Structure formats: C-alpha cells, structure tokens
C-alpha angles and dihedrals in degrees: 000000000000122000124233119273107281135186093262097050110102102197120214136175114272112258097249094046124102125193113217138168114228108211095191090061094025087228134133112234140194114213129202127159107290093354135087127190123196113214106213129184112351095340092104089055090052093045091046089062092054098095101132093255101081124070114221093257087056092052091047091049092050093046091049087055091049096043108034111200095013114127093245095143092058099034107038100058094055092043090055090045089055091047090053092048087051091054096246095113133037 
C-alpha cells in the first residue's frame, strides 16, 4: 500500500511511461504499454514538474506561483497520490 504524498517524496514518471502531445486531438497524453491517459486542464503542468528532483512541497510551491489563487496545496498532493496508485508515477 502506498503512503500519501509527503514532503520527501520526489515524484517521477514511471520508467515505461512516455509523455506526448497529440497534435490531431490537441491533447497531452501519458502513454504506458496498453494504457493511455489524457492530461486535461492543468494536469500537464503538474506532471511536467514530476522529474524526480522536486519534492511534492516544491511542486506545490511552483504551481502556486504559476497559478495564483488556485487551490494547489489541497488539490495537487491527492492528484499525485492517485497517479502513483495508477502506476503513472514512482
């Protein structure tokens, strides 16, 4: 069982995962073997910061700077947890 996103977790894309932009659909995608996830809204900005060097708190801080007034502190950690549970992040 995974633990909730903590300040020391530095999320990174799963090794088999690829991020791509589909120009036909004008959509950002996460590609795993036999699975595709469409990143809608600000999800691409969140996933783009998951490079394994930033802790969750640093990701939240950066997103709060980019999107003033957005509820990133309450929305981003659970979103990252869901992505980890689905196997998109490690």
